[in-house]
C-alpha positions in Angstrom: 11.1 5.6 15.6 11.0 9.2 14.7 7.7 11.1 14.9 5.5 8.0 15.3 5.3 6.4 18.7 4.4 2.9 19.5 2.2 3.6 22.5 0.7 1.0 24.8 -2.7 1.2 23.1 -1.1 0.3 19.8 0.4 -3.0 21.2 -1.5 -6.2 21.4 -0.9 -9.8 22.5 -3.4 -12.3 21.3 -3.8 -16.0 21.7 -4.6 -16.6 18.0 -6.6 -15.8 15.0 -9.0 -17.9 12.9 -7.1 -17.1 9.7 -4.7 -14.6 8.2 -7.5 -12.3 7.3 -8.7 -12.1 10.9 -5.1 -11.6 12.0 -4.8 -8.6 9.7 -8.0 -7.1 10.9 -7.1 -7.7 14.6 -3.5 -6.2 14.0 -5.0 -3.1 12.3 -7.8 -2.5 14.9 -5.8 -0.2 17.1 -5.0 2.1 14.2 -8.6 2.1 13.2 -9.7 2.9 16.8 -7.3 5.8 17.0 -8.5 7.2 13.6 -5.1 6.7 11.8 -6.9 4.5 9.2 -10.3 3.8 7.7 -12.0 0.5 7.3 -11.2 0.8 3.6 -7.4 0.5 4.4 -7.9 -2.8 6.2 -10.0 -4.1 3.3 -7.2 -3.0 0.9 -4.6 -4.9 2.9 -6.7 -8.1 2.8 -7.4 -7.7 -0.9 -3.7 -7.2 -1.6 -2.9 -10.5 -0.2 -5.7 -12.2 -2.0 -4.3 -10.7 -5.3 -0.6 -10.7 -4.8 -0.1 -13.5 -2.3 1.7 -13.2 1.1 4.1 -10.5 0.1 3.8 -9.0 3.6 5.9 -11.9 5.1 9.2 -10.0 5.4 11.2 -12.2 7.8 10.6 -15.6 9.6 7.5 -15.1 11.8 7.1 -11.5 10.8 4.3 -10.0 8.8 4.1 -6.3 7.7 0.4 -5.6 6.7 0.1 -2.4 4.7 -1.5 -0.9 1.7 -1.3 2.3 -0.4 -1.8 5.5 1.6 -4.7 6.6 -0.6 -6.7 3.5 0.5 -7.6 5.2 3.8 -4.6 6.5 5.8 -5.3 9.8 7.6 -2.3 9.8 10.0 0.9 7.7 10.0 1.2 5.0 12.6 2.2 1.5 13.4 0.6 -1.1 15.5 2.3 -4.3 16.9 0.4 -7.6 17.5 2.1 -10.7 18.8 0.0 -13.9 18.4 0.7 -16.9 20.6 -0.2 -19.3 17.8 1.1 -19.4 14.2 -1.1 -17.6 11.6 -1.0 -19.4 8.3 -1.0 -17.6 4.9 -1.9 -18.9 1.5 1.0 -20.5 -0.3 3.2 -18.1 -2.2 5.0 -18.6 -5.5 7.0 -21.4 -4.0 3.8 -23.3 -3.1 4.8 -23.4 0.5 2.4 -22.3 3.2 4.1 -19.7 5.5 3.3 -18.6 8.9 3.8 -15.5 11.1 3.2 -14.5 14.7 4.5 -11.0 14.9 2.3 -8.5 12.9 3.6 -5.0 12.4 0.7 -3.1 10.9 2.0 0.0 8.9 0.1 3.0 7.9 2.0 5.7 6.0 0.6 8.9 4.6 3.2 9.2 1.8 6.5 7.7 0.6 8.6 9.8 3.0 6.7 8.6 6.1 6.7 5.1 4.7 10.6 5.1 4.5 11.0 6.6 7.9 8.6 4.0 9.5 10.4 1.2 7.7 13.8 2.3 9.0 12.5 2.0 12.6 10.8 -1.3 12.0 13.9 -2.8 10.3 15.8 -2.2 13.5 13.4 -4.5 15.3 13.5 -7.1 12.5 17.3 -7.1 12.4 17.4 -7.8 16.1 17.0 -11.6 16.4 17.1 -11.4 20.2 14.2 -9.0 20.3 12.2 -11.1 17.8 12.8 -14.3 19.8 11.8 -12.7 23.1 8.7 -11.3 21.4 7.8 -14.9 20.3 8.2 -16.1 23.9 6.1 -13.2 25.4 2.9 -14.3 27.2 1.3 -10.9 27.7 0.7 -7.5 26.3 2.7 -6.0 29.2 5.7 -8.3 28.4 5.5 -7.2 24.7 5.3 -3.5 25.6 8.3 -3.9 28.0 10.4 -5.6 25.4 9.7 -2.9 22.8 10.5 -0.2 25.3 13.7 -2.0 26.2 14.9 -2.4 22.6 13.7 1.0 21.2 
């Protein structure tokens, strides 16, 4: 990815989450801790799903939590969290419950940085071998090594 780096402190491996809301809060925590986003941005991501449904599910097992930049982004960034257990989302328009285990939390300051971040992320999502290996990972170090290997 161009100017935004996915450093070790932005990568997490977690056993599970109580629900999708906790999973989003956990996945955004590294960006909050580094000062890329404010708590209001996390609240906006959660509210978007309550209002719009699970639109962040962009591929099997992959969620892309994000909200509008003006909701609290001060610096562009991404954080990656792999959950060992499925995280269920409310049923979408098809009335089917969907799950995800890979959360790529996106914080963009404007539409240009948004597109540049998405280009990098799409390379991961298009790589089924990487996704499968991430789903099989059993530690943060393993996730970090896989991202470094495939970036």
